[in-house]
N, C-alpha and C positions, 0 to 999 in steps of 0.2 A: 464922513466917513469914509475910510477903505472901500476897496473890490474885498466881496467874499474871497473866500477860499475855495476856489472852485471846484465841484463834485466831478468825480467822471466824465458828465457830459460837458464837460467846464469850455471847452472848441462855442460849443454852439451857445452856451451858454456863453460866457463872449461877448459874444455875438450879437447876439441882442439885451444884452447889456447894455451896448455899444451905440443899437441907432434908439434905443430906449433915454439913452443919460441926451444924444440931442432933438428929441422929439420936445424931450418932459422940461417939464422947471428948477429948475434947481432944490427946491422944492419939495415939491412930487416927485423926482427921485433919491433921494435922503428918505424921506417916506418910506417910499416903496420900495430900495436898502435895510429898511430897519425893517420892514415886517417881512422881508423874505430872508433874508441875513440867517435867523435861527433857522430854517428851514436846510438855508445848506449845509450851518456845518450839521446840520444833524444826518442830511445823506454822508452827508463825507465824512461825516465821524459813524453812520449806519445806524446811528445812534436809533435809539425808537423815539427823541421827540420832541420839537421847544415846549419849556419851559415860562418862554415866555408871556408874555401877554397873547392875549387868545382875538381872534377880530373879531367876535364881540364885545371884548372888554369897553369900558368907559371912553376911554378918551383913541377908542381906533371907531369911535360915532362920526369924527367931524371928517373922515378920511374919506375919500367923492368915490364912488363906483368906477371907475374909470382908475386908475391908483388899484382901487382891488381888482380888477377885470387881469391888470396886467398884472400886476402878483401871481394870481393865478397860472397863467401862464409864463410867467420865469417859471415858478418853483412846475410847471410842467412840459419845460422843455432841460429844465435839471435834471429832469425825472429818465426821460425818451430820447434828450436831446436831439432832440426835432424842430426848428425856431415855424415851424406850419400847423403846431393848435392852433384853434380854433376853439373860441369860447361864445358855445351858444345857449340861449334863453327856454327852457322846456315850460309851454306853461304849464299848472295843473289846475283842475277844480276843485272851489275852495282855498283855493289860498295861495300864496305866492309865487311868481313864477324862481324857478331852481335853477339859477347859471352851474354847463356847466361845459368842463374842457376837453378838448376829442380828435380828433384829425381829423384833415379837410374831408378824405371819404366818406365818416359816420356822416359829420356835417354838411355833409351834401348832399344826403340817402334821406329819404322823409321815411326809409323803410324801416331802419337803425333807426331813429329818431324817435321812434313810435314804439320801439321798443327800449329807446330808455328812459323812455317817460311809463308806462308801461311799466318795470323797474322802481324806479321814484312810487309812483302810486301804489306799490304793493308794500313797501318801504313804510311810505306812509299808516297805507292801512295798517298794519303790524306795528308802527311805535302807538298810534291809536288805541287801536287792540287792548297794550301791553297798558300804556297809562292804566286805561279804565281796567282794568286786573287788580295794579297794583292802589289808584283811589280806592278800587273795592274795601284791598286790603288792610289798608291806615296808612300805605308806605309812602314818605311826602314823594312830589313827582319832580317839586320844581327845581331842586342842587341842580 
């Protein structure tokens, strides 16, 4: 697969992809490129987003969490122009942990991490309330 056309923060992205090319197996790297290329093209063209497969689609089920994490970090590099983004895991009571990409200062600050967790929890509560309203109204919620 060819290297994607790099979006505005191309230099940082080029460095990040170069480091990954050296540290990943060729199969992992090709898989990663396949995951991020539609997003990078959308960023480059200022499109609304990729029409390609979602990470939750069946073929993507075999993708390791490490490759998924790197894909998230590559996209963050493309958006921010920073190569020091970090992936943190937020524990949510009664649910799966949530992985969030953020800057190093936020990742190291317990108070800011708590603020992120509070926002995620609030969103989950809102989603559940809306799901309950939809189900009570007979609207399908498994779309």
